[in-house]
TIPA-952586 format. One record per residue (C-alpha): residue in three letters; x, y, z. Coordinates in nm, 3 decimals, decimal comma, always signed. Layout:
residues N
ALA	X	Y	Z
...
This chain:
residues 660
MET	+11,090	-2,154	+8,403
ALA	+10,810	-2,402	+8,465
SER	+10,611	-2,284	+8,162
SER	+10,908	-2,337	+7,933
LEU	+10,922	-2,706	+8,032
LEU	+10,569	-2,793	+7,919
PRO	+10,593	-3,087	+7,679
GLN	+10,329	-2,944	+7,440
SER	+10,538	-2,637	+7,364
PRO	+10,666	-2,647	+7,005
MET	+10,960	-2,426	+7,097
VAL	+11,307	-2,577	+7,131
VAL	+11,418	-2,473	+7,479
GLU	+11,771	-2,507	+7,611
PRO	+11,783	-2,693	+7,946
PRO	+11,856	-2,483	+8,254
ASN	+12,217	-2,450	+8,355
ASN	+12,367	-2,760	+8,521
LEU	+12,065	-2,985	+8,437
CYS	+12,061	-3,250	+8,166
SER	+11,767	-3,264	+7,925
GLN	+11,610	-3,552	+8,122
CYS	+11,613	-3,357	+8,450
ALA	+11,522	-3,026	+8,286
ALA	+11,189	-3,178	+8,187
PHE	+11,123	-3,291	+8,545
ASP	+10,827	-3,109	+8,704
LEU	+10,942	-3,080	+9,064
ASP	+10,638	-2,876	+9,170
ASP	+10,410	-3,156	+9,057
ALA	+10,629	-3,422	+9,223
LEU	+10,605	-3,245	+9,559
ARG	+10,229	-3,194	+9,537
PHE	+10,023	-3,377	+9,798
ASN	+9,794	-3,617	+9,613
PRO	+9,616	-3,851	+9,857
GLY	+9,421	-4,014	+9,576
VAL	+9,740	-4,159	+9,422
PRO	+9,945	-4,317	+9,704
VAL	+10,245	-4,408	+9,484
ARG	+10,331	-4,267	+9,144
THR	+10,637	-4,243	+8,923
VAL	+10,739	-3,882	+8,870
LEU	+11,064	-3,937	+8,679
LYS	+11,186	-4,230	+8,471
ILE	+11,562	-4,253	+8,507
THR	+11,723	-4,405	+8,199
ARG	+12,072	-4,269	+8,241
LEU	+12,240	-4,058	+8,508
LYS	+12,497	-3,790	+8,424
PRO	+12,640	-3,695	+8,765
GLU	+12,947	-3,531	+8,612
THR	+12,747	-3,255	+8,442
CYS	+12,397	-3,253	+8,594
SER	+12,334	-3,142	+8,953
LEU	+12,006	-3,334	+8,987
CYS	+12,163	-3,652	+8,846
ARG	+12,446	-3,607	+9,095
PHE	+12,197	-3,567	+9,379
LEU	+11,992	-3,870	+9,270
SER	+12,309	-4,077	+9,228
GLY	+12,410	-3,990	+9,585
SER	+12,063	-4,090	+9,706
MET	+12,050	-4,430	+9,540
GLY	+12,219	-4,635	+9,811
GLN	+12,203	-5,001	+9,710
VAL	+12,005	-4,938	+9,389
PRO	+12,236	-5,030	+9,099
GLU	+12,325	-4,726	+8,893
GLY	+12,336	-4,927	+8,574
GLY	+11,974	-5,040	+8,607
VAL	+11,656	-4,872	+8,491
CYS	+11,513	-4,686	+8,789
SER	+11,227	-4,456	+8,877
LEU	+11,188	-4,162	+9,109
ASN	+10,865	-4,237	+9,292
ALA	+10,650	-4,000	+9,494
VAL	+10,487	-4,167	+9,792
GLN	+10,228	-3,983	+9,997
SER	+10,337	-3,969	+10,358
HIS	+10,008	-4,097	+10,496
VAL	+10,081	-4,440	+10,338
ALA	+10,462	-4,446	+10,341
VAL	+10,636	-4,632	+10,624
THR	+10,351	-4,548	+10,857
PRO	+10,315	-4,449	+11,135
LEU	+10,639	-4,247	+11,124
LEU	+10,505	-4,001	+10,868
GLU	+10,131	-4,035	+10,919
LYS	+9,906	-3,727	+10,916
ILE	+10,164	-3,527	+10,718
GLU	+10,019	-3,390	+10,397
ALA	+10,329	-3,409	+10,182
PRO	+10,501	-3,672	+9,969
ILE	+10,845	-3,822	+10,002
LEU	+11,053	-3,921	+9,703
CYS	+11,260	-4,236	+9,666
VAL	+11,465	-4,396	+9,390
GLU	+11,351	-4,753	+9,323
ARG	+11,407	-5,010	+9,056
ARG	+11,147	-4,970	+8,785
GLY	+10,821	-5,135	+8,892
GLU	+10,923	-5,194	+9,255
TYR	+10,754	-5,023	+9,548
SER	+10,920	-5,111	+9,878
LEU	+10,829	-4,781	+10,040
PHE	+10,588	-4,955	+10,274
ASP	+10,874	-5,142	+10,437
LEU	+11,097	-4,918	+10,643
PHE	+11,389	-5,164	+10,640
GLY	+11,323	-5,258	+10,278
ILE	+11,401	-4,918	+10,131
HIS	+11,736	-4,919	+9,954
SER	+11,775	-4,551	+9,870
SER	+11,769	-4,238	+10,080
ILE	+11,442	-4,061	+10,147
ILE	+11,423	-3,742	+9,940
PHE	+11,213	-3,458	+10,078
ASP	+11,142	-3,086	+10,070
PRO	+11,330	-2,933	+10,367
ASP	+11,099	-2,630	+10,356
GLY	+10,779	-2,833	+10,364
PRO	+10,578	-2,997	+10,645
ILE	+10,773	-3,321	+10,607
SER	+11,079	-3,153	+10,763
GLN	+10,923	-3,184	+11,109
ASN	+10,997	-3,558	+11,094
LEU	+11,296	-3,580	+10,858
ARG	+11,632	-3,408	+10,850
ALA	+11,957	-3,429	+10,661
ILE	+12,271	-3,578	+10,814
THR	+12,576	-3,364	+10,884
PRO	+12,931	-3,486	+10,812
LEU	+13,031	-3,463	+11,180
ILE	+12,828	-3,506	+11,498
ASP	+12,862	-3,192	+11,705
ASP	+12,587	-3,255	+11,959
TYR	+12,496	-3,578	+12,142
THR	+12,193	-3,434	+12,325
GLU	+11,947	-3,639	+12,124
VAL	+12,139	-3,964	+12,177
ARG	+12,143	-3,895	+12,551
GLU	+11,765	-3,848	+12,532
TRP	+11,725	-4,184	+12,354
ILE	+11,919	-4,359	+12,630
ALA	+11,742	-4,170	+12,911
SER	+11,401	-4,251	+12,765
CYS	+11,489	-4,620	+12,756
VAL	+11,624	-4,619	+13,112
GLN	+11,322	-4,434	+13,250
LYS	+11,035	-4,581	+13,046
HIS	+11,139	-4,925	+12,927
LYS	+11,223	-5,253	+13,094
CYS	+11,546	-5,289	+12,902
HIS	+11,753	-5,224	+13,215
ILE	+11,613	-5,549	+13,361
PRO	+11,696	-5,803	+13,087
ARG	+11,458	-6,097	+13,088
ILE	+11,747	-6,337	+13,041
LEU	+11,879	-6,241	+13,383
SER	+11,575	-6,125	+13,582
GLY	+11,459	-6,378	+13,837
SER	+11,769	-6,585	+13,778
LYS	+11,963	-6,739	+14,061
HIS	+12,282	-6,641	+13,880
ASP	+12,467	-6,332	+13,990
THR	+12,415	-6,063	+13,727
LYS	+12,738	-5,882	+13,814
VAL	+13,079	-5,965	+13,671
SER	+13,340	-5,967	+13,942
ASN	+13,678	-5,802	+13,880
LEU	+13,554	-5,642	+13,558
ARG	+13,829	-5,421	+13,418
VAL	+13,733	-5,104	+13,231
ILE	+13,901	-4,799	+13,082
ASP	+13,864	-4,481	+13,284
CYS	+13,807	-4,242	+12,994
ARG	+13,920	-3,938	+13,193
THR	+14,247	-4,076	+13,330
ARG	+14,308	-4,332	+13,051
LEU	+14,390	-4,592	+13,316
VAL	+14,264	-4,951	+13,300
GLY	+14,135	-5,082	+13,633
LYS	+13,845	-5,245	+13,814
LEU	+13,500	-5,098	+13,767
PRO	+13,383	-4,911	+14,080
GLN	+13,099	-5,077	+14,268
SER	+12,836	-4,828	+14,154
GLY	+12,991	-4,741	+13,819
SER	+12,808	-4,756	+13,486
TYR	+13,003	-4,849	+13,179
VAL	+12,978	-4,855	+12,800
THR	+13,094	-5,149	+12,587
LEU	+13,248	-5,137	+12,239
SER	+13,203	-5,379	+11,951
TYR	+13,439	-5,332	+11,658
VAL	+13,651	-5,519	+11,405
TRP	+14,008	-5,569	+11,525
GLY	+14,154	-5,607	+11,178
LYS	+14,512	-5,729	+11,165
PRO	+14,619	-5,988	+11,425
ASP	+14,817	-5,882	+11,730
GLY	+15,166	-5,759	+11,654
GLN	+15,075	-5,616	+11,312
GLN	+14,899	-5,303	+11,432
PRO	+15,167	-5,061	+11,551
GLY	+15,143	-4,830	+11,845
VAL	+14,845	-4,978	+12,024
GLU	+15,012	-5,104	+12,339
SER	+15,169	-4,914	+12,628
LEU	+15,482	-5,014	+12,816
GLU	+15,271	-4,993	+13,132
PRO	+14,989	-5,250	+13,110
ASP	+14,736	-5,038	+13,303
VAL	+14,803	-4,715	+13,112
LEU	+14,661	-4,669	+12,765
SER	+14,900	-4,576	+12,490
SER	+14,882	-4,228	+12,346
ASN	+14,868	-4,389	+12,002
LEU	+14,548	-4,593	+12,016
PRO	+14,355	-4,701	+11,706
ARG	+14,116	-4,429	+11,594
THR	+13,807	-4,636	+11,674
ILE	+13,916	-4,673	+12,037
GLU	+13,995	-4,302	+12,070
ASP	+13,660	-4,212	+11,916
ALA	+13,475	-4,452	+12,147
ILE	+13,644	-4,289	+12,448
LYS	+13,531	-3,947	+12,323
VAL	+13,172	-4,063	+12,263
THR	+13,155	-4,227	+12,606
LEU	+13,249	-3,897	+12,770
MET	+13,011	-3,698	+12,548
LEU	+12,727	-3,924	+12,658
GLY	+12,806	-3,856	+13,023
TYR	+12,980	-4,182	+13,119
ASP	+13,331	-4,235	+13,252
TYR	+13,402	-4,602	+13,187
LEU	+13,445	-4,800	+12,866
TRP	+13,494	-5,176	+12,826
VAL	+13,698	-5,286	+12,524
ASP	+13,789	-5,655	+12,501
ARG	+14,139	-5,588	+12,366
TYR	+14,237	-5,384	+12,672
CYS	+14,008	-5,512	+12,946
LEU	+14,048	-5,889	+12,906
GLU	+14,381	-6,018	+13,037
LYS	+14,463	-6,339	+12,854
SER	+14,716	-6,435	+13,118
SER	+14,465	-6,383	+13,399
GLU	+14,262	-6,650	+13,575
ASP	+13,956	-6,437	+13,500
PHE	+14,003	-6,457	+13,122
HIS	+13,816	-6,781	+13,050
ARG	+13,563	-6,710	+13,322
GLN	+13,478	-6,375	+13,169
LEU	+13,455	-6,526	+12,820
LYS	+13,168	-6,733	+12,959
GLN	+13,014	-6,417	+13,104
MET	+12,994	-6,209	+12,788
ASP	+12,617	-6,207	+12,825
LYS	+12,652	-6,030	+13,160
ILE	+12,922	-5,795	+13,036
TYR	+12,717	-5,670	+12,742
ALA	+12,372	-5,689	+12,903
GLY	+12,511	-5,515	+13,211
SER	+12,649	-5,217	+13,020
VAL	+12,438	-4,905	+12,984
LEU	+12,511	-4,898	+12,610
THR	+12,712	-5,080	+12,344
ILE	+12,881	-4,870	+12,078
ILE	+12,891	-5,071	+11,754
ALA	+13,155	-4,955	+11,507
ALA	+12,989	-5,107	+11,201
ALA	+13,195	-4,913	+10,946
GLY	+13,546	-4,999	+10,834
SER	+13,751	-5,317	+10,838
ASP	+13,986	-5,251	+11,129
GLY	+14,031	-5,048	+11,445
ASN	+14,204	-4,763	+11,265
TYR	+13,897	-4,667	+11,060
GLY	+13,742	-4,457	+11,336
LEU	+13,377	-4,382	+11,411
PRO	+13,203	-4,200	+11,125
GLY	+13,083	-3,862	+11,244
VAL	+13,349	-3,844	+11,516
SER	+13,698	-3,843	+11,363
ARG	+13,588	-3,946	+11,016
ARG	+13,351	-3,737	+10,805
ARG	+13,040	-3,920	+10,698
LYS	+12,920	-3,959	+10,341
VAL	+12,666	-3,682	+10,302
ASN	+12,455	-3,614	+9,994
GLN	+12,455	-3,239	+9,931
PRO	+12,111	-3,079	+9,871
VAL	+12,020	-2,967	+9,520
HIS	+11,851	-2,638	+9,426
ILE	+11,616	-2,634	+9,130
GLY	+11,455	-2,299	+9,070
HIS	+11,281	-2,188	+9,389
ARG	+11,278	-2,545	+9,523
THR	+11,533	-2,740	+9,726
LEU	+11,562	-3,116	+9,762
ASP	+11,740	-3,279	+10,051
SER	+11,776	-3,641	+10,157
THR	+11,824	-3,857	+10,461
PRO	+11,953	-4,216	+10,449
ILE	+11,763	-4,518	+10,568
PHE	+11,932	-4,760	+10,804
CYS	+11,820	-5,085	+10,638
SER	+11,931	-5,446	+10,643
ASP	+12,172	-5,374	+10,356
THR	+12,344	-5,113	+10,571
LEU	+12,462	-5,380	+10,815
GLU	+12,493	-5,676	+10,582
SER	+12,739	-5,492	+10,360
THR	+12,981	-5,424	+10,649
THR	+13,287	-5,622	+10,756
TRP	+13,148	-5,607	+11,111
SER	+12,852	-5,826	+11,010
THR	+13,083	-6,095	+10,869
ARG	+13,304	-6,146	+11,174
GLY	+13,244	-6,425	+11,423
TRP	+13,317	-6,237	+11,746
THR	+13,085	-5,947	+11,660
TYR	+12,782	-6,177	+11,627
GLN	+12,718	-6,213	+12,000
GLU	+12,831	-5,853	+12,052
GLY	+12,532	-5,744	+11,844
LEU	+12,288	-5,987	+12,008
LEU	+12,365	-5,954	+12,377
PRO	+12,357	-5,579	+12,455
THR	+12,065	-5,409	+12,619
ARG	+12,109	-5,098	+12,404
ARG	+12,312	-5,047	+12,087
LEU	+12,433	-4,728	+11,921
VAL	+12,547	-4,818	+11,570
PHE	+12,791	-4,594	+11,383
THR	+12,779	-4,632	+11,004
ASP	+12,913	-4,424	+10,718
THR	+12,569	-4,269	+10,668
GLN	+12,409	-4,212	+11,010
LEU	+12,356	-4,324	+11,371
TYR	+12,111	-4,599	+11,454
PHE	+11,989	-4,678	+11,808
GLU	+11,810	-4,994	+11,914
CYS	+11,716	-5,120	+12,258
GLN	+11,497	-5,414	+12,356
GLU	+11,180	-5,214	+12,289
ARG	+11,243	-4,934	+12,039
PHE	+11,468	-4,820	+11,757
ARG	+11,563	-4,467	+11,654
MET	+11,742	-4,319	+11,353
GLU	+11,938	-3,998	+11,341
GLY	+11,761	-3,873	+11,029
TRP	+11,411	-3,936	+11,165
MET	+11,267	-3,709	+11,431
ALA	+10,926	-3,871	+11,486
ARG	+10,801	-3,917	+11,841
GLU	+10,930	-4,227	+12,016
ASP	+10,584	-4,381	+12,048
LEU	+10,558	-4,392	+11,667
PHE	+10,856	-4,625	+11,642
TRP	+10,815	-5,000	+11,670
ARG	+10,789	-5,163	+12,009
ARG	+10,904	-5,523	+12,049
GLY	+10,627	-5,762	+12,147
GLU	+10,358	-5,497	+12,096
GLU	+10,023	-5,581	+11,946
SER	+10,008	-5,478	+11,582
THR	+9,848	-5,137	+11,525
GLY	+9,764	-5,234	+11,171
SER	+10,042	-5,028	+11,016
TRP	+10,255	-5,146	+10,727
LEU	+10,556	-5,123	+10,953
ASP	+10,409	-5,358	+11,213
THR	+10,315	-5,610	+10,945
PHE	+10,664	-5,604	+10,801
ASN	+10,838	-5,632	+11,135
GLU	+10,648	-5,916	+11,296
PRO	+10,742	-6,135	+11,472
ASP	+11,092	-6,005	+11,557
PRO	+11,124	-5,646	+11,440
GLY	+11,444	-5,450	+11,443
LEU	+11,770	-5,510	+11,262
LEU	+11,957	-5,649	+11,562
PRO	+11,767	-5,949	+11,703
THR	+11,807	-6,050	+12,066
VAL	+11,855	-6,381	+12,243
GLN	+11,537	-6,332	+12,444
ASP	+11,355	-6,636	+12,317
HIS	+11,317	-7,007	+12,386
ALA	+11,637	-7,205	+12,406
MET	+11,565	-7,374	+12,072
ILE	+11,639	-7,037	+11,906
VAL	+12,002	-7,128	+11,963
LEU	+11,984	-7,350	+11,653
ASP	+11,909	-7,040	+11,444
ARG	+12,184	-6,850	+11,622
ILE	+12,443	-7,122	+11,550
GLU	+12,340	-7,131	+11,185
ALA	+12,382	-6,753	+11,156
PHE	+12,714	-6,760	+11,341
SER	+12,852	-7,035	+11,117
ARG	+12,821	-6,803	+10,816
ARG	+13,073	-6,567	+10,974
SER	+13,453	-6,583	+10,966
LEU	+13,716	-6,606	+11,237
THR	+14,080	-6,503	+11,229
TYR	+14,164	-6,792	+11,462
GLU	+13,973	-7,120	+11,422
SER	+14,033	-7,194	+11,790
ASP	+13,788	-6,913	+11,878
VAL	+13,487	-7,092	+11,730
LEU	+13,336	-7,176	+12,070
ASN	+13,471	-6,883	+12,269
ALA	+13,288	-6,645	+12,035
MET	+12,954	-6,814	+12,118
LEU	+12,989	-6,861	+12,494
GLY	+12,792	-6,547	+12,580
ILE	+12,490	-6,666	+12,380
PHE	+12,504	-7,010	+12,540
ALA	+12,529	-6,854	+12,886
SER	+12,235	-6,619	+12,832
LEU	+12,009	-6,904	+12,723
GLU	+12,132	-7,126	+13,006
HIS	+12,017	-6,862	+13,255
SER	+11,668	-6,837	+13,109
ASP	+11,590	-7,175	+12,958
ARG	+11,831	-7,424	+13,115
LEU	+12,013	-7,468	+12,788
LYS	+12,341	-7,658	+12,806
HIS	+12,599	-7,756	+12,551
ILE	+12,891	-7,992	+12,504
TRP	+13,153	-7,866	+12,261
GLY	+12,891	-7,627	+12,125
LEU	+12,623	-7,891	+12,062
PRO	+12,316	-7,759	+12,248
TYR	+12,047	-7,942	+12,437
CYS	+11,800	-7,873	+12,717
ASP	+11,601	-8,081	+12,963
SER	+11,256	-7,940	+12,895
ASP	+11,006	-8,004	+12,616
PRO	+10,655	-7,853	+12,606
LEU	+10,528	-8,157	+12,414
ARG	+10,677	-8,415	+12,648
SER	+10,522	-8,457	+12,992
ASP	+10,590	-8,829	+13,006
SER	+10,967	-8,818	+13,043
THR	+11,214	-8,703	+13,307
PRO	+11,446	-8,407	+13,242
LEU	+11,743	-8,645	+13,221
ALA	+11,573	-8,859	+12,957
ILE	+11,473	-8,552	+12,758
SER	+11,821	-8,399	+12,772
ASN	+11,976	-8,724	+12,647
GLN	+11,738	-8,741	+12,352
LYS	+11,777	-8,371	+12,274
PHE	+12,155	-8,403	+12,265
VAL	+12,154	-8,705	+12,037
SER	+11,882	-8,559	+11,810
ASN	+12,082	-8,240	+11,768
LEU	+12,367	-8,446	+11,623
SER	+12,170	-8,439	+11,296
TRP	+12,301	-8,101	+11,184
ASP	+12,427	-8,066	+10,831
VAL	+12,685	-7,835	+10,675
ASP	+12,738	-7,698	+10,326
PHE	+12,950	-7,945	+10,129
PRO	+13,243	-7,951	+10,130
ALA	+13,331	-7,826	+10,477
ARG	+13,681	-7,790	+10,619
ARG	+13,766	-8,001	+10,924
ARG	+13,873	-7,830	+11,250
VAL	+14,087	-8,108	+11,389
ASP	+14,099	-7,975	+11,746
PHE	+13,723	-8,005	+11,780
PRO	+13,503	-8,316	+11,768
SER	+13,365	-8,427	+11,433
TRP	+13,019	-8,483	+11,587
SER	+12,984	-8,112	+11,677
TRP	+12,924	-7,834	+11,427
SER	+13,227	-7,662	+11,583
GLY	+13,446	-7,935	+11,431
TRP	+13,377	-7,810	+11,077
ALA	+13,419	-7,472	+10,907
GLY	+13,112	-7,413	+10,692
THR	+12,751	-7,297	+10,700
VAL	+12,557	-7,518	+10,942
ARG	+12,187	-7,604	+10,932
TRP	+11,967	-7,843	+11,124
ALA	+11,712	-8,089	+10,994
ARG	+11,382	-7,913	+10,939
GLY	+11,213	-8,145	+11,185
LEU	+11,416	-8,022	+11,482
LYS	+11,285	-7,669	+11,424
MET	+10,929	-7,796	+11,401
LEU	+10,923	-7,981	+11,732
PHE	+10,748	-7,696	+11,908
MET	+10,497	-7,636	+11,628
MET	+10,377	-7,986	+11,549
ARG	+10,313	-8,316	+11,725
GLN	+10,431	-8,543	+11,444
HIS	+10,761	-8,581	+11,627
ARG	+10,816	-8,942	+11,726
THR	+11,090	-9,116	+11,917
THR	+11,183	-9,472	+11,850
SER	+11,144	-9,751	+12,097
LYS	+11,321	-9,786	+12,426
SER	+11,698	-9,809	+12,439
SER	+11,735	-9,658	+12,091
CYS	+12,049	-9,473	+12,193
ALA	+12,272	-9,430	+12,498
VAL	+12,547	-9,176	+12,560
LYS	+12,848	-9,172	+12,790
LEU	+13,105	-8,896	+12,815
GLU	+13,480	-8,934	+12,826
LEU	+13,628	-8,665	+13,050
GLN	+13,964	-8,499	+12,995
SER	+14,090	-8,700	+13,290
GLY	+14,017	-9,016	+13,090
LYS	+13,729	-9,122	+13,313
ILE	+13,409	-9,235	+13,139
ILE	+13,078	-9,143	+13,304
ASP	+12,720	-9,205	+13,199
TRP	+12,485	-8,928	+13,089
ASN	+12,288	-8,899	+13,411
THR	+12,602	-8,874	+13,625
TYR	+12,743	-8,596	+13,409
GLN	+12,418	-8,396	+13,420
GLU	+12,414	-8,413	+13,798
VAL	+12,756	-8,246	+13,819
TYR	+12,713	-8,019	+13,520
SER	+12,823	-7,663	+13,579
SER	+12,979	-7,392	+13,367
SER	+13,247	-7,366	+13,635
VAL	+13,337	-7,734	+13,681
ASN	+13,697	-7,817	+13,752
SER	+13,926	-7,963	+13,489
THR	+13,864	-8,323	+13,594
GLN	+13,495	-8,289	+13,502
ILE	+13,539	-8,122	+13,163
PRO	+13,435	-8,346	+12,873
SER	+13,701	-8,446	+12,624
ARG	+13,612	-8,442	+12,256
TYR	+13,508	-8,805	+12,273
ILE	+13,161	-8,938	+12,346
HIS	+13,072	-9,305	+12,374
ILE	+12,746	-9,367	+12,198
SER	+12,560	-9,698	+12,186
ALA	+12,311	-9,749	+11,905
TYR	+12,221	-9,973	+11,615
ILE	+12,469	-9,942	+11,328
THR	+12,454	-10,080	+10,976
ARG	+12,720	-10,092	+10,708
ILE	+12,679	-9,887	+10,388
MET	+12,735	-10,099	+10,078
PRO	+12,956	-9,941	+9,807
LEU	+12,674	-9,969	+9,555
PRO	+12,473	-9,663	+9,452
LEU	+12,100	-9,685	+9,388
PRO	+12,052	-9,855	+9,047
HIS	+11,932	-9,633	+8,762
SER	+11,934	-9,332	+8,994
HIS	+12,048	-8,983	+8,913
VAL	+12,102	-8,926	+9,287
SER	+12,470	-9,015	+9,315
ARG	+12,467	-9,002	+9,697
THR	+12,199	-9,264	+9,757
TYR	+12,340	-9,597	+9,876
CYS	+12,216	-9,935	+9,978
LEU	+12,235	-10,057	+10,339
GLU	+12,359	-10,408	+10,411
SER	+12,061	-10,643	+10,414
ASP	+12,012	-10,906	+10,680
PRO	+12,036	-11,271	+10,566
GLU	+11,664	-11,338	+10,623
SER	+11,551	-11,053	+10,398
THR	+11,790	-11,172	+10,129
ARG	+11,631	-11,520	+10,131
THR	+11,276	-11,387	+10,128
GLY	+11,346	-11,131	+9,858
SER	+11,259	-10,827	+10,070
ALA	+11,313	-10,485	+9,917
LEU	+11,647	-10,320	+9,975
THR	+11,681	-10,024	+10,211
TYR	+11,852	-9,712	+10,085
VAL	+11,999	-9,410	+10,258
ASP	+12,039	-9,061	+10,115
VAL	+12,384	-8,945	+10,224
MET	+12,488	-8,583	+10,289
PRO	+12,870	-8,586	+10,319
THR	+13,046	-8,334	+10,542
GLY	+13,409	-8,331	+10,432
LYS	+13,577	-8,294	+10,095
ASP	+13,669	-8,661	+10,041
PHE	+13,339	-8,797	+9,911
SER	+13,505	-9,124	+9,803
SER	+13,558	-9,212	+10,170
PHE	+13,193	-9,316	+10,186
LEU	+13,288	-9,626	+9,992
LEU	+13,538	-9,739	+10,255
GLN	+13,383	-9,918	+10,553
SER	+13,126	-9,651	+10,639
TYR	+12,833	-9,716	+10,869
VAL	+12,509	-9,544	+10,957
LEU	+12,427	-9,488	+11,323
ARG	+12,059	-9,463	+11,410
LEU	+11,938	-9,142	+11,577
PRO	+11,644	-9,178	+11,818
TRP	+11,386	-8,968	+11,637
TYR	+11,195	-8,941	+11,313
LEU	+10,919	-8,732	+11,164
GLU	+10,594	-8,820	+10,995
TYR	+10,446	-8,604	+10,719
GLY	+10,120	-8,774	+10,631
HIS	+10,227	-9,105	+10,476
GLU	+10,593	-9,005	+10,455
GLN	+10,862	-9,048	+10,716
GLU	+11,208	-8,907	+10,777
CYS	+11,444	-9,129	+10,973
HIS	+11,777	-8,958	+11,044
VAL	+12,113	-9,132	+11,079
LEU	+12,476	-9,035	+11,123
VAL	+12,735	-9,162	+10,877
VAL	+13,043	-9,268	+11,072
GLN	+13,377	-9,427	+10,994
CYS	+13,635	-9,599	+11,210
ARG	+13,966	-9,413	+11,245
GLY	+14,170	-9,655	+11,456
SER	+14,117	-9,577	+11,826
HIS	+13,799	-9,380	+11,760
TRP	+13,525	-9,316	+11,506
GLU	+13,448	-8,992	+11,325
ARG	+13,134	-8,850	+11,180
ILE	+13,171	-8,797	+10,803
GLY	+12,814	-8,706	+10,714
THR	+12,444	-8,750	+10,780
GLY	+12,180	-8,955	+10,609
MET	+11,809	-9,012	+10,584
THR	+11,598	-9,317	+10,520
SER	+11,227	-9,336	+10,448
ILE	+11,170	-9,636	+10,675
VAL	+11,192	-9,666	+11,052
PHE	+11,527	-9,827	+11,124
GLU	+11,404	-10,087	+11,371
SER	+11,168	-10,240	+11,116
ALA	+11,405	-10,210	+10,817
PRO	+11,530	-10,539	+10,664
VAL	+11,895	-10,452	+10,728
LYS	+12,177	-10,619	+10,914
LYS	+12,219	-10,413	+11,227
SER	+12,405	-10,460	+11,551
TRP	+12,389	-10,280	+11,884
THR	+12,736	-10,127	+11,914
GLU	+12,916	-9,880	+12,136
ILE	+13,152	-9,655	+11,946
ARG	+13,398	-9,393	+12,067
LEU	+13,303	-9,094	+11,856
GLY	+13,553	-8,808	+11,835
């Protein structure tokens, strides 16, 4: 058959049965030939797929993953000694992959969008295998977990090791998977945790509750039933599921919400149900058959494929869009991710994929020196698809930004869904927060200030977050915290550069002072509050949503910058002396937060924040835009001036405002 496909033949040859003319001309023997001199080459130009009538088109279509079928694509042959090394190094055989025409992302393991196509009868099969619709054997997963427990340090999370905090969660309730009873975890018991998407709010999912609160219903959502089965198959008896193990009426409820870091880090494994949009979807490979691309036979050759677990695999799921699941993906020591295509395992040191059988030492290791492979280069500095919270406390700014892009069924959960991340960083880096606004009392660039002085400045500086306009107001949360607004949050670039550059400057003494109004109505200064700060303070010490902040404020004049195309640049009220001497006006670039942009024209003020940045001859001086709302003030935006506030020719007054 191969000779009849030679392009120089003048004979008109009918294509083989079940192949279109495009695929009939494809030289599969040549495509699967090891050619070390040509690392990447196009072996088939795909102009149009005909999956209804052509078996190879159908196979390629099922292998394309995120590659758009309507685009012009290529089937590329990549020699294994250069492709996603070191997982396939020293194997003298190519792999095939569908890519957009002219793109070669084969060097990046998590950048590949299609499945890896290979010859199941060739040497490549020692490292690659096809996925089956159902998982009938969990031996390999047990080996992944055992290897981590025995060889890695993942069972001693850095966020908790050496900490004075108790790493155990008292009165932790779990499901006994054998008896289906919910009760306290035995003293020496190991447990598995589950992360999944609830779906419909309580009361709309029938048959999930039992008349007896400690006995599971016989009609549980499929995902819960599957998780119970997997827990037993992996050799464990206990499973923690928030819906059944957290008692909202219990005194332990709010305490355990603040201990999510311990609950997830303390479990032997977290099962992540990344597929589906509710608890009735089930775990693919358990009760639901997975999407499997059937092999194709062409002459004496066979092509098979195995999917890649890439960033698109997670980002396209409902699980990755939900607020509660964010910390559930960050906090665990080990994660076993169920998707529609395959299993993915990641601990604090290694990752494994069901379709890849390479030795463990060939997979990436977190914090390891680069071995010079393409994979190491791509993955630095934080490889893996599920990042951890094991970093300096300032990483919390990135975590809040990522969390703010997710959605919540109940707006009131905005802080509860982040408490585990805050707690984990508090244990390791003394991070604290008030209504979700983080701060800490240490600074590697500041040896001249006390922890109390640093924490005060950090708190006030972190008020300079911004949010995509227009954001929706959460009225039960303070306007000065990101939690008070529904929208994508981001911090000023300078705050993220504090630990990389020394151009950070603070303004002169007494640039800002903060007091806190407690829920009891008592007002205490910053230092007093920090001395009694504790995640378990009683109700009389809990801050209300009001802070009393003293700083210089200046009124915004309802006049935009003349002849400017920047419609949100306004003039600040000049002081009388500068008006007489003809000093230049001072302008502020305003970034509004809420929808009502016209409110900036109605008695708005800027409140000076105690820090600025220098970039050569340029400066950034950050301010809050605030407005009086009767008994309190509210933040309605942020702003930036190019001149240090203290030396600006503006009319300013030292004022204490009650900001809520």
